[in-house]
C-alpha positions in Angstrom: 40.6 24.8 24.2 43.2 22.3 22.8 41.9 19.5 20.7 42.3 16.6 23.0 41.7 18.6 25.9 39.2 17.5 28.6 37.0 19.6 30.4 34.6 18.9 32.9 31.6 20.9 33.7 31.3 22.3 37.9 28.1 21.5 39.3 27.2 25.1 40.1 26.3 26.0 44.1 24.5 28.7 44.9 24.1 30.4 48.2 21.2 28.4 50.1 18.0 30.1 49.6 19.2 31.1 46.2 17.2 28.7 42.6 19.3 30.1 39.5 17.9 30.3 36.4 18.9 30.0 33.0 18.2 34.1 31.3 15.5 33.3 28.9 14.0 31.2 32.7 14.5 33.8 34.4 12.6 36.7 32.7 9.5 34.1 32.1 9.1 33.8 36.0 9.3 37.6 35.9 6.4 37.7 33.7 4.8 35.0 35.4 4.3 32.5 33.1 7.0 30.2 34.7 5.8 28.8 38.1 7.3 25.4 38.4 10.7 23.7 38.1 11.7 20.9 38.4 15.3 20.6 39.9 17.8 17.3 39.6 18.2 14.8 42.8 18.4 16.3 46.2 19.9 19.6 46.1 16.7 21.4 47.1 14.8 19.2 49.1 15.3 21.2 52.1 13.2 23.7 50.1 9.3 24.1 52.4 6.7 25.2 51.5 6.3 28.3 52.6 9.9 29.2 52.4 11.4 32.5 50.4 13.9 32.3 48.0 15.5 34.8 45.3 15.2 33.6 42.0 18.9 34.7 40.6 19.5 34.9 36.7 22.4 31.9 36.5 24.5 34.0 33.3 24.9 36.9 35.5 24.5 35.9 39.2 22.5 38.8 39.2 19.2 38.5 41.7 16.0 39.1 39.6 13.2 38.7 42.2 11.7 36.4 45.6 9.5 34.2 45.4 7.6 31.7 47.1 7.3 28.2 47.3 4.2 26.7 47.1 3.8 23.3 47.0 6.9 20.6 46.7 6.8 17.0 44.9 9.6 14.4 44.3 8.9 12.6 40.5 11.0 10.7 38.2 12.1 12.1 34.8 9.8 9.7 33.0 7.0 11.3 35.0 7.3 14.9 33.9 5.0 16.6 32.0 6.7 17.7 28.8 3.5 20.4 27.8 2.5 21.6 31.6 1.3 24.7 32.7 3.3 26.6 33.9 6.7 25.3 32.9 7.8 25.7 29.0 6.5 22.8 27.0 8.7 19.6 24.8 7.8 18.4 21.8 9.5 15.0 22.9 11.0 12.9 25.5 14.1 13.1 23.7 13.7 17.4 23.2 13.5 17.0 27.4 15.9 15.2 27.9 18.6 16.6 25.4 18.4 19.7 27.6 17.8 18.5 31.2 21.4 16.5 29.8 23.0 19.7 28.9 21.5 21.6 32.1 23.2 18.4 34.1 25.9 18.5 32.6 28.6 17.9 35.0 26.6 14.6 35.9 29.0 13.1 32.9 25.9 11.4 31.4 22.3 11.2 30.3 19.1 11.9 32.7 17.8 8.5 32.2 14.0 7.5 33.0 14.4 6.5 36.4 16.4 9.9 37.6 14.8 11.4 40.4 13.5 14.9 40.0 12.1 17.3 42.7 8.9 19.8 41.0 8.8 23.2 43.1 6.2 24.8 42.4 6.4 28.7 43.4 4.3 31.9 43.1 6.5 35.2 42.2 6.4 38.1 45.0 8.4 40.6 44.1 10.6 41.7 40.8 14.8 43.6 42.1 
């Protein structure tokens, strides 16, 4: 891309019962060390406790397993834990914001304290 060209990041929209994860996170799910995901906005609000979803490696788009949703909660970014069991840890809110802002680059702005996130707890039920 030439200097000065503007590159917009488009929001990836997976199939309805597919939840994509960065490759290193998909691995943590298969190891059962990651059992919570935080998702910006309402995109996954249709998911309910008991629903089964496919776990997808976002880099390869390969389905690596199946999981069952075991809990669902709405939180503001400022209330997301930095070091919660079942989710990767962060050294600071600044680090967490920077990482999440990268995940949601399509917003065209950094993540803000009052941004709404859906916390989905899940249990791996099958590896593909």
